[in-house]
N, C-alpha and C positions, 0 to 999 in steps of 0.2 A: 504494500500500500504506500503510495507516494507521501512524502512529508508535506504538510500544508505550510505555505510560506506567505507571510504578510509583510508589508513594508510601509513606512511613512517617512516623509522628508520634513525636517524642521527648519532650522536656520541654515539653509544650504543652497547650493546652486544646481542640484540634480545631476552633477557630473558622476556621482557614485552609481546612480541608476543607469546612466549611459554606459558605464563600465560593464554592467551586466550584459548589455547588448553586444559589447565589444568582445565577448567570449568567442564569437564566430561559431564554428561547428560544435564547440563544447556546449553551447546553449541548447542545442537539440538534445544532446546527451543529458544535460541537466533537467530538461523537461520530462525526461523518462522517469525520474524519481522525485521530482518536485512539482507540486501543484500550487500555482499562485492564486491565492484567494483574495488578496487585497494589495494593490500597489498603484496608487493614483497616478504616478508619473508615467507608468507604462500601460495602464489599462483603465477603463472607465469604472472606477469603484469609488463610492462615496462613504463618508463616515458620519454624515448628518442626515436627518430626516427632512428631505426637501418639501414633502407634502404638508407637513405641519409647521414648516419653517423653524424646526427645532435645531438648536446648536449643540445638543447633547451628543457626545462622541459615542458612536456605536460601531464596534469593530468585530469582525468574525473571529472565532477561535482559530488559533493556528499553532503549529508545533514550533515554528521559528519566526521571529520577528526581526526584520532588518530596519534599523533606524539610522538614517543619515541626518547630519546636521546637529548643531548645538542648540542649547535652550536659552532663548533671550526674552521670550514673551510668555505671559500666562497661558496663552493658547498652546505654545510649544510644550509647556510643562504638562498641560492637560492631556495632550496627545501622547506624550511619552509615558505618562502613567497609565493611560488607557491601553497602550500597546503592551506594557508590562503585565497588566491584568489579563489580557486576552491571549498572550503568547507564553508557551512553556519555556522557551529560550529566547534571549534577546542578544542580538549581535550589534555592537556599536560599529556602524558601517561608515568608515572613512574617518579622516583625522579631525574633522569638525566634531564628530560624535565622540571620538576617543580622547581628544585633547583640547577641544575648543575651536581649532582651525583658524582660518582667516577671519571669520566673524568675531573671534575673541580679541582681536586687536581693538575692538570697541571698549574693552575693559580699561583702556588707558584714559578714558574720558567719562565724565558724568553724563547721564542721559540728557539733561537739559542743555548741556554744552553741544552734544551731537545734534540735537533737534535744532538748536539755534544756528549751527553751521549749515544745516540743510535748508532751513526755511528763511533765514535772514541773510540773503545773498547781496552782493554788491549791486546797487541799482534798484533795489526793491525796498519798500517800506518795511520797517521792523514789525514782525508779527506780534500781536498782543497775546496770542495763545497758540498752542500747537494742536493738531488734530487729535481728538479723543473719542469721538463717536464712532462706533463700529470697529475702529482700529484697535487691535489687541494691545493690552497694557504691557509695557516693557518691564522686565525685572531689573533688579539693581546691577546685574552683571550678566555676562554671557557664559554659560556653564557647559562643561562636558557632561555627557549623559550620566556617568556614574556618580556625579555629584548630587543627583536627585533620584535616580532609580538604580536597581540592581542590574548589572550587566554581566552576562555569562561569557561572551566571547568578544574580544577587541580585534577589529580588522582595520588597521590604520591605512593611510594612503590618501592622496589628493589627486585622483581617486585611487582606491585600492586596485591592484592589478587584477585583471580578469582571472588569471591563473589562481590567485589566492581566494577569490570569491568562490570559484568552482570547487577548490579543494576543501574550503571551510564547510560548504554545504554537503559535499560528498562525505566528509568525515562524520557529520551529524547523521546522515542517512545510514552509514555503516557502523554507527555507534563507536567511533574511534576519536581519540583526542586530536585536536588541531592546535599546533603551536608554530608561531613564526620564529625564525632564528633570532636570538638576541645578540646580534653582531652589527657593526656599523657599516656604512657605505664604504669606508676606507678598506675594510677587510677584503672586499672583492674588486677594489679599484685597480686597473691595469697600470696606473702611473708609476713611474720610478720615484723613489724617495731616498734622499740622503740622510734624513733624520733631523736636519735643521735647515731652516730657510736663511737666506742672506739678505733679506730686505727688512728695513725697519718700519716702513709705512705701507699700509694697504694701497693697492692700485684699484682703479675703476675697471669694471668688467669690459668697458669699451676698449681698453688697452690690450685685451687678449689677442695674442698672435693667432694667425690663421693656421692652426695646426692641421696637418693631414695625418691623423693619428691611426685611424682604423681602416685605412685602405690597404691595397696589396703591398705597399712598401714596408708594412710592419714597423713603421716609424714609432719610436717610443717617446712619450712626452713626460714632462716633469710634473710632479704634484702641484696642483693649483695653489695650495696654501703656501708651499715653499717658494713659489714665485711671487707671493704677496697678494693673491686674489682670495677674497673671502669665500671659502668653500665649507659648507656645513657638514660635509661627509664624516668627519671624526665623531660628531655628536648626534648623527641621524641613523635611525634603524634602517638596515638594508631591506630591500624588498620591492622597490618600485620597478625592477626589471622582471618581476615574476619568476617563473621557473628558470629563466635564462641566467638569473643572478647577476645581471649586468645593469647597473644603475642607468636609468634613461638619460638623465642630464649629463652624466659623465660621458656616455656613449655619443651624445650630441655635442661633446667637446665644450661644455659649459660647466661651471661649478655647481655642486649640489646646493639646493635652496632649502632643504630640510623638511620636505613635505610628509615624510613618513613618521615624523615626530621623534622624540628621544629614543635612544636605544632601549632603555628600560622605561616602563610605564611611568614611574615616579620621577623620571629624570628632568633636569632643568637645562634646556638647550642653550640658553643665554649664558648661564654661569659656566657650563662645560666648554662653550666655544671661547669665552674669554680666557679660560685656562689654556686651551689649545693654541690660541694666538700668542699668549705669553711664552709658551714653551717653544714656539718657533721664532722667538726674539722679535716679534712684531709689536710695535708700540700701540697699545690699545687706545691711547689718546688720539690716534689718527682716525679713529672711527667717527663718522658724523653722528651716529646714533646706534643704540644697541637693541631697541625695541623690536626691530625686524628679525632679530635672532629668535624671537618667540612668535613669528608670524603664523606658525602652524600649531603652536602649543601654549597659547596664552591663558588657557583655562586653569582650573584648580588653584586659583588665587595667585598665579605667577605674574599677571599683569593687573595693576590697580591704578586708579586715577591719583595724580599727585594731590596732596592736601591743598585745599584752597586757602589763600592768604586773605585774612580779613582786612577790609579796607579800614584805614585809620579814621577815627571820627574827626 
């Protein structure tokens, strides 16, 4: 009997759901043992009663629930809790769900500051108030799923690789454990490393030379970090290359941006990256900012607004 699969997207871009379609031929194999009962981004399925104009969340019972996106509004929280109640297993689907993802960069600001930036633009009159009717109420921060509900399986990635999505669901069907390797992007990087860089300041990515690294010449290239380019490989979980175990950014000849989150779930990519830069004799004062080191993992309280300075009377 196929396992019943339900899915919901919260504060997300729907890229994780598109990654399901990117399985190609494996998707047909997946549908042999998975029955999708609810997945609004890929099928016409509702969670509210349209006839009675009810906003009460009603979800079908499922064996597995895929939840993509982080929690920023009261509606997101309600949906996450409804999925938890209706599904036997919950998979945090993508880095937004596992670590807050790109939306958690909002945690650097207070809600009214963000609304003011959006609605009080140059050339427009200052808004007396912000939209509140019908619009879901925002929470005080953008949260990863496990900050509010119990999560059984974490599947990071922006988006998760189709190979990992398939293997995760297949392992559930076979009642086997599913584990991603706890190693960094650097562990599978083909770059040559001397152990220490010889640059004191970081360079801009636009200064990257046009390497011909992976063509027939078998030309070897030097570690981006040792050249002085900010590469998040040392502090990022490997996996974006799927079963090929070849990081997509590195294979495209650009530094890793950190989309699979920290190597270990409780890791702090910003702190670990500052340590990596210091160990390569790179002056961290040359960084214009460090918040972007948490661009994919700012949940779990790692990003917070700066305290407001009270105006003197």
